[in-house]
C-alpha positions as a printed Julia matrix, in Angstrom:
397×3 Matrix{Float64}:
 128.34  -70.13  -51.69
 126.03  -69.89  -48.64
 127.41  -67.43  -46.12
 125.08  -66.26  -43.38
 125.35  -65.71  -39.64
 125.91  -63.31  -36.76
 128.88  -61.02  -36.17
 128.87  -61.99  -32.51
 130.1   -65.46  -33.5
 132.2   -64.67  -36.61
 134.58  -61.73  -36.93
 134.02  -59.39  -39.85
 137.73  -59.45  -40.83
 137.49  -63.25  -41.23
 134.49  -62.82  -43.55
 136.29  -60.21  -45.65
 139.39  -62.41  -45.83
 137.3   -65.36  -47.04
 135.53  -63.34  -49.75
 138.82  -61.83  -50.91
 140.79  -65.1   -51.05
 137.9   -66.92  -52.78
 137.69  -64.05  -55.33
 133.94  -63.79  -54.84
 131.53  -61.47  -56.63
 128.43  -60.29  -54.8
 127.17  -58.13  -51.93
 127.76  -58.65  -48.21
 124.68  -57.35  -46.38
 125.07  -56.59  -42.66
 121.96  -55.62  -40.7
 121.42  -54.47  -37.15
 117.87  -53.4   -36.39
 116.89  -50.68  -38.85
 120.45  -50.13  -40.1
 121.94  -51.92  -43.07
 125.35  -51.64  -44.65
 126.38  -53.36  -47.87
 129.87  -54.14  -49.16
 130.04  -54.96  -52.87
 132.71  -57.33  -54.22
 133.9   -58.11  -57.72
 136.36  -61.0   -58.1
 137.36  -60.59  -54.45
 137.95  -56.85  -54.74
 135.86  -54.59  -52.54
 134.5   -52.02  -55.02
 131.73  -50.12  -53.24
 130.06  -49.62  -49.84
 126.59  -48.29  -49.01
 124.66  -47.54  -45.82
 121.16  -46.6   -44.67
 122.66  -44.33  -41.97
 121.97  -40.74  -43.06
 125.39  -39.64  -41.78
 127.09  -42.14  -44.09
 125.11  -41.36  -47.25
 126.99  -39.8   -50.13
 125.29  -36.4   -49.88
 126.12  -36.02  -46.18
 129.73  -37.04  -46.8
 130.17  -34.59  -49.68
 128.8   -31.74  -47.54
 131.12  -32.57  -44.64
 134.09  -32.72  -47.02
 133.18  -29.25  -48.3
 132.63  -30.42  -51.9
 128.99  -29.26  -52.13
 126.39  -27.32  -50.1
 123.36  -28.77  -48.34
 120.99  -27.07  -50.81
 122.77  -28.91  -53.63
 122.03  -32.22  -51.92
 118.32  -31.4   -51.72
 118.2   -30.42  -55.37
 120.03  -33.57  -56.48
 117.7   -35.76  -54.42
 114.68  -34.19  -56.07
 116.25  -34.89  -59.47
 117.11  -38.43  -58.36
 113.51  -39.14  -57.33
 112.15  -37.86  -60.62
 114.68  -39.53  -62.92
 115.66  -42.65  -60.99
 119.31  -41.86  -61.76
 122.05  -42.43  -59.14
 122.64  -39.51  -56.78
 126.26  -38.99  -57.78
 125.46  -38.99  -61.47
 122.72  -36.4   -60.89
 125.35  -34.14  -59.33
 127.69  -34.69  -62.27
 125.0   -34.1   -64.88
 123.94  -30.87  -63.16
 127.55  -29.69  -63.07
 127.47  -29.43  -59.26
 130.68  -31.38  -58.63
 133.74  -32.34  -60.7
 134.35  -36.05  -61.32
 137.53  -36.21  -59.23
 135.8   -34.77  -56.15
 132.9   -37.21  -56.55
 135.38  -40.11  -56.65
 137.18  -38.71  -53.58
 133.86  -38.42  -51.78
 132.93  -42.01  -52.66
 136.25  -43.23  -51.26
 135.74  -41.26  -48.04
 132.2   -42.63  -47.75
 133.4   -46.2   -48.22
 136.15  -45.9   -45.62
 133.69  -44.36  -43.15
 131.14  -47.15  -43.6
 133.73  -49.89  -43.25
 135.42  -48.29  -40.22
 132.08  -47.88  -38.46
 131.23  -51.5   -39.21
 134.21  -52.65  -37.18
 132.82  -50.66  -34.25
 129.47  -52.48  -34.26
 128.82  -54.82  -31.36
 126.94  -57.29  -33.56
 124.67  -57.74  -36.53
 123.32  -60.37  -38.91
 125.19  -60.82  -42.16
 124.44  -62.55  -45.45
 126.48  -62.78  -48.63
 124.4   -62.45  -51.81
 126.48  -64.07  -54.53
 126.47  -62.9   -58.13
 126.45  -59.52  -59.83
 124.67  -56.97  -57.62
 123.81  -53.42  -58.68
 125.1   -50.73  -56.32
 123.67  -47.21  -55.81
 126.28  -45.47  -57.98
 127.6   -46.49  -61.38
 131.13  -45.56  -60.3
 133.11  -48.31  -58.56
 135.9   -47.58  -56.08
 138.57  -50.17  -55.32
 139.59  -50.79  -51.7
 142.56  -52.74  -50.41
 140.88  -55.55  -48.46
 144.12  -56.67  -46.79
 144.82  -53.11  -45.68
 141.32  -52.83  -44.26
 141.75  -56.07  -42.32
 145.04  -54.82  -40.86
 143.38  -51.54  -39.87
 140.66  -53.54  -38.13
 143.13  -55.36  -35.88
 142.96  -52.66  -33.22
 139.16  -52.78  -33.15
 139.18  -56.59  -32.92
 141.65  -56.48  -30.0
 139.53  -53.88  -28.21
 136.36  -55.95  -28.66
 138.16  -59.01  -27.26
 139.15  -56.95  -24.2
 135.57  -55.71  -23.81
 134.16  -59.22  -24.1
 136.58  -60.3   -21.35
 134.87  -57.85  -18.95
 131.4   -57.95  -20.53
 130.89  -61.45  -21.94
 127.19  -60.68  -22.46
 126.35  -57.22  -23.79
 122.75  -57.7   -22.69
 123.81  -57.2   -19.07
 121.88  -54.43  -17.3
 123.93  -51.84  -15.41
 123.08  -49.62  -12.45
 124.97  -46.83  -10.73
 126.71  -47.77   -7.47
 125.18  -45.46   -4.8
 128.38  -44.86   -2.81
 131.47  -45.92   -4.78
 134.86  -45.97   -3.11
 136.76  -42.73   -3.77
 140.4   -41.81   -3.5
 141.72  -38.65   -1.87
 141.31  -36.7    -5.06
 137.62  -37.58   -5.38
 135.98  -38.75   -8.56
 136.97  -37.12  -11.83
 135.2   -38.23  -14.99
 135.88  -37.15  -18.55
 133.02  -36.06  -20.83
 132.55  -39.54  -22.31
 132.28  -41.15  -18.86
 129.71  -38.59  -17.72
 127.72  -39.17  -20.89
 127.62  -42.96  -20.54
 127.0   -42.75  -16.79
 123.97  -40.53  -17.42
 122.43  -43.35  -19.49
 122.83  -46.01  -16.78
 119.49  -46.39  -14.95
 119.21  -49.99  -13.76
 116.95  -50.91  -16.7
 119.12  -50.41  -19.75
 121.46  -53.11  -20.97
 124.87  -52.27  -22.4
 123.32  -52.68  -25.85
 120.56  -50.2   -24.95
 123.1   -47.72  -23.6
 125.12  -47.98  -26.82
 121.98  -47.35  -28.89
 121.11  -44.25  -26.84
 124.67  -42.9   -26.79
 126.13  -40.43  -29.25
 129.36  -42.44  -29.16
 130.15  -45.44  -31.33
 129.36  -48.91  -29.96
 132.99  -49.72  -29.25
 133.56  -46.35  -27.52
 130.44  -46.78  -25.37
 131.42  -50.31  -24.32
 135.0   -49.24  -23.57
 133.74  -46.46  -21.29
 131.29  -48.89  -19.62
 134.22  -51.22  -18.91
 136.16  -48.35  -17.3
 133.18  -47.49  -15.12
 132.8   -51.15  -14.11
 136.5   -51.44  -13.36
 136.36  -48.28  -11.25
 133.41  -49.56   -9.24
 131.06  -46.78  -10.36
 128.52  -49.09  -11.99
 127.63  -52.73  -11.44
 125.7   -55.45  -13.29
 122.21  -56.31  -12.01
 121.18  -59.1   -14.35
 120.85  -59.92  -18.03
 118.04  -58.55  -20.16
 115.83  -61.06  -21.95
 116.89  -61.48  -25.57
 113.39  -60.86  -26.89
 113.39  -57.35  -25.39
 116.76  -56.18  -26.61
 115.98  -55.34  -30.21
 114.18  -51.98  -30.23
 110.6   -52.66  -31.29
 110.56  -49.59  -33.49
 113.37  -50.83  -35.71
 111.11  -52.28  -38.4
 111.08  -51.83  -42.12
 107.66  -50.15  -41.83
 108.85  -47.35  -39.55
 112.0   -46.81  -41.59
 110.03  -46.71  -44.85
 107.66  -44.12  -43.36
 110.57  -41.9   -42.38
 112.2   -42.3   -45.8
 108.96  -41.27  -47.54
 108.29  -38.2   -45.43
 111.91  -37.04  -45.31
 111.9   -36.96  -49.11
 108.71  -34.86  -49.02
 110.13  -32.53  -46.35
 113.31  -32.1   -48.41
 111.24  -31.18  -51.48
 109.34  -28.52  -49.52
 112.56  -27.0   -48.17
 114.1   -27.01  -51.64
 111.08  -25.19  -53.13
 111.17  -22.55  -50.4
 114.92  -22.06  -50.84
 114.48  -21.4   -54.56
 111.64  -18.96  -54.0
 112.47  -17.15  -50.75
 116.06  -17.86  -49.67
 117.88  -18.96  -46.52
 116.02  -16.8   -43.99
 112.68  -18.25  -45.07
 114.1   -21.78  -44.78
 115.32  -21.02  -41.26
 111.89  -19.79  -40.16
 110.11  -22.73  -41.76
 112.52  -25.22  -40.2
 112.18  -23.63  -36.75
 108.39  -23.81  -37.04
 108.62  -27.49  -37.99
 110.9   -28.2   -35.03
 108.43  -26.54  -32.66
 105.55  -28.55  -34.11
 107.55  -31.78  -33.73
 107.71  -31.2   -29.99
 103.9   -31.36  -29.82
 103.54  -34.6   -31.8
 103.86  -38.19  -30.51
 107.2   -39.85  -31.33
 108.76  -36.78  -33.04
 109.89  -34.73  -30.04
 113.4   -33.36  -30.48
 113.89  -35.1   -33.83
 113.78  -32.24  -36.35
 117.19  -31.39  -37.83
 117.17  -27.63  -38.29
 120.07  -27.42  -40.73
 118.9   -30.27  -42.96
 115.15  -29.69  -42.84
 114.32  -33.35  -42.22
 113.74  -35.69  -39.28
 116.54  -37.62  -37.61
 115.69  -41.26  -38.3
 117.79  -42.43  -35.35
 115.98  -40.06  -32.97
 112.5   -41.14  -34.07
 113.34  -44.84  -33.79
 114.65  -44.27  -30.27
 111.39  -42.52  -29.36
 109.46  -45.56  -30.58
 111.46  -48.17  -28.69
 108.92  -48.63  -25.89
 105.8   -48.28  -28.06
 103.32  -51.08  -28.72
 104.41  -52.95  -31.9
 100.75  -53.38  -32.84
 100.06  -49.65  -33.17
 103.37  -47.81  -33.46
 103.6   -47.61  -37.27
 100.07  -46.3   -37.63
 100.63  -43.73  -34.88
 103.9   -42.7   -36.5
 102.14  -42.33  -39.87
  99.57  -40.03  -38.28
 102.24  -37.87  -36.61
 104.28  -37.62  -39.79
 101.25  -36.64  -41.85
 100.29  -34.0   -39.27
 103.79  -32.52  -39.43
 103.67  -32.62  -43.24
 100.31  -30.8   -43.27
 101.66  -28.19  -40.91
 104.8   -27.6   -42.95
 102.76  -27.21  -46.13
 100.32  -24.84  -44.47
 103.25  -22.77  -43.15
 104.48  -22.21  -46.69
 101.41  -19.99  -47.25
 103.23  -17.33  -45.23
 106.3   -17.59  -47.48
 105.21  -18.53  -51.01
 102.73  -16.86  -53.32
  99.46  -18.76  -53.73
 100.3   -19.89  -57.31
 103.76  -21.08  -56.2
 102.31  -22.97  -53.27
  99.75  -24.61  -55.56
 102.56  -25.59  -57.94
 104.52  -27.06  -55.02
 101.59  -29.24  -53.99
 101.17  -30.4   -57.58
 104.84  -31.4   -57.64
 104.56  -33.2   -54.3
 101.56  -35.35  -55.23
 103.28  -37.47  -57.91
 106.41  -37.66  -55.75
 104.33  -39.0   -52.84
 102.7   -41.55  -55.15
 106.13  -42.67  -56.43
 107.51  -43.02  -52.9
 104.48  -45.04  -51.8
 104.97  -47.4   -54.71
 108.7   -47.67  -54.03
 108.13  -48.7   -50.39
 104.89  -50.59  -50.98
 106.08  -53.98  -49.71
 107.14  -52.48  -46.34
 103.91  -50.63  -45.56
 101.39  -53.45  -45.27
 100.32  -52.73  -41.7
 101.31  -49.1   -41.19
  98.14  -47.35  -42.34
 100.3   -44.89  -44.27
  98.37  -45.4   -47.5
  95.12  -44.39  -45.88
  96.66  -41.32  -44.24
  98.78  -40.1   -47.13
  96.07  -40.83  -49.7
  94.2   -37.87  -48.19
  96.97  -35.67  -49.52
  97.01  -37.41  -52.9
  93.3   -36.75  -53.39
  92.61  -33.61  -55.5
  89.56  -32.83  -53.34
  91.51  -32.88  -50.09
  91.69  -30.0   -47.63
  93.35  -26.77  -48.73
  96.81  -25.98  -47.35
  96.57  -22.29  -48.1
  96.18  -21.15  -44.5
  98.44  -22.03  -41.6
  96.84  -23.94  -38.76
């Protein structure tokens, strides 16, 4: 069964209905730029959902639900990288979460991924037929018909939006002197937020990407601003320029590699020196980010890693020919700095042991993402760290 296309021309509920009624087994992959979500089916039953969005990953969901702590996530990810076992099973085997709470977390994760999918403005989809392995060995059944009914509101809202904005590549600008009633202009927080992103160069799609609202919320607010005469269309952006240049598998792979290394460093410091030391190390990393190309404002203090979404936004206007190599250099510089900063926290033997643990992890991550790093220069940069004769990290820069 060949099923491939664009969500702008085929509604997601129609695709789900088809797969359910045909009792298909396989994975529905939906991609938009750097993001990918997968829905896994077995005999027409939706049994699992996964996402590359950090907010929708199982660890993040379990922390938000209050089932585990952030430090537990870091420890389980280290174990996952070493053993290759699924994240959830690592938690179970370590006794960090009871089975029933893991299942509840998986259900919450699945509903979140699917709900957010209905709020996407578009994306390319492809159904991969046949048995497909999913990230966890535990399957969760979802009521496809119930999901389709829940999506009806989103579908109706998108139809209303498309009535006012038939092309989401339209560029908006602020109207200099909009007509005002006697009470003046009163915007809610969402309207102010979206209005602040309108600059006469961004399309609706660009505004949605830069917004902290969902796509459907951003577009709904844009429609209200258009209807109120506060913004106006000034043309349609060329299709070639709409997809952010930074959203490539190379940039995403780089961030995945280094975020795993950053998480390992934070985990080692937490075991040795506690929460206060983690806070100081994370604050130092955040300050260093603000001095490096492409990483400004992207360090997540509470998680001790970079925000993938933030970095990709910073790279949108960069030259596609050089951006991955420049990103690799910035990431390595931040990694060097974080390691050197541990000299003020860890004993010299513990720091040496940390570096020894990081070297095989870095090699494993490079191998895992090898096919995506052809032109990024990351091997050349990170190989400096893998070399036993490389520069000492014992003193902070």
